[in-house]
Steps between C-alpha positions, in 0.01 A plus 500: 500500500393493863159342553493549876219724622585787728335521841292787359376281214416212735295736713340651191385158379353421841324836513337457159411136566337588831315784329378270222386233748306758703371753249454304175466125554182506716309716250637427154252228404209737561672792324580278203145364478352852513757665275584742780829691526575612855694824457556514876763227455713759318460743789615231742797415278588869498493504880765225490712697250440242226368723221848639436723214611791568264448874456775705671410655834552852362206434268272362770588131467647240732838495326524120478661311213320356198501142630313629804229610256507146360441359850200729549350396165559132567331507839206711379427265211504210740183671630356600164620626164277809524708665771835412350368649175414823682854531635649399163313775319534769765866435582648302210337665200433850628714609797822327391456654154464847648811434708682402181367758253318774691620853555571619853178700488303187400663298776410760760141534378414141411764249612521602866126467576490174306797353687329594826177341380312828530425483127469196273668474159406290197620435144318557171658333198270224368214593266220300334719460190846532652650246738822325404514733198555823691542705182137425409361724776257770387504748790632844408646799684511825305692804622279800573697787649620399848298179496436178310150392400470124554235290326458125492416187695689245705387154605595229750632767733553387858381744768287676237244627753744520791812684385552874536777531239548317170815468290344518154653441156379679187627606158636852471617425143351193336714539188801389707329175604626378838753786510203737511350365824522715812419445868286721723382514859120534497304572815158348560355843576592646160193597298414251226645197681276205594533131582287187503566166670491175301279221632491131412872426522624142522729581791637778724137578576594671825699753299392827341552477122340694217508777243621860493351766275660830397275760340691820433691464827723803554835390645762762600827482306675448836335156511689376195734227627834507321501669160251475216565167328645333811176315574594166347831490689325601821232232452761230444696612807179496702427147382844389622386608845144371474607162363740462790215539748275265301772233504547543873127473553492177300731350762233579757238333283711183483553517875125527561432202273768299675373581851139413410606178330720388788214550745264304279755222443513439874127538559364286213535120492440259213567128480582497869770771507555872469491608138844653554629142506400448136793554267313692229377745763857530627608577145267801490619618841862465387432705185351779712802506728742501206301776330502710815874470555592561134266799479643657812854466366402676177314775686776570752759499223304773318456685827872496569565656159249770585681553830820561301332737255562264207252463215310173552247472217620154399516359853166650605330368187626149573389521863153625406450237229617202702354594839155568354506174304606310812220667698239411239618138501511490880141623520386242247675223695355629828149463360587150380631402844176619658296303249132593489545730800754697298219588263304658784535837673504306828878486451719791381676316219227571241561872565872447462444338161277785383743762628805331348391551140511880478872535591585266210340761273558849641828693501618294207337172401696179533532510121658848507749390767579181309590706195703744707708223656561329166610828342744564784652155459517531119660842521213681326423705810749697708422749775677831532517677837198725543561873527296488823565203726352421836747619762713225646391419852710676760616232747624763744 
């Protein structure tokens, strides 16, 4: 496996880092404190071609490989988790799923404007009583002539008040359990749809998160993604993509913790020397560096499998689990290194700690990924090739 970055990827990283330093870093403390999501950041990312990084050019994207998407997510989360989350949901969970499962008509109508950043996509799976247990969802979609009537509620939906299109999962036949779940594209403007932002979150306060409500929403049959009953498979494929971006973002979180801690280690003195000279502080710095390098290896390995068009559920799960755990530990250590100042919003590390908790929970809790990895090793779980795979990246 070749871990050398192409010239294009080196330039991409610099572009996103410069963007983050200019457009996010100077304002993020205020946005976080006020719970404000600046949608204009998405417009600016679209201007740079970053809302469809790995979507083929014929569908409005930039045509880069999947590890280029990882670079974008890593650098954005170095600024703040909220904006990496926006790209994860829009690109990883929605657009990449349409690329994988959508009809040509759906790609022309929905994927192209999303890849260009003209429209924003989101993902509606989680419900008040259905998280890790996807089969417990209560939303329904009943066929009515040339349409489906969707009823139900979703919660913890990123971009709830911002997105134009939602990839929504509902039962078309509850008697079949998870084999009766189907996927639909729902537009914000459809009658009976509404949303409400959630306030009082521990972290990612600069992000737009909340609930979706469906009250007799009439969805054209052409907006069914895949076939009836394909919803569970589509959701799991989408999570392979979303988890990849979350893992990549976690690398950026570790990087941010490391940069802040290094600066503080050189600036702060105790007992007549920089605190970076104290061995127990060095131990925490070393753990961050090790976590960053190991996480990147896992992420880029999963990305390379995506580039080849190979199913990567196992590898992506491991990357997501480990990178998010490393990021959570790095943020905790960063606060410890900063001492009392780490407990204050005067320094960014308290925000990093708050932000680092959600990725350990969403898109598969650490407990779910622990079980998955054990079952792979024990032989209880084996993946078959999906009927719809992401297209291998065209190097030519």
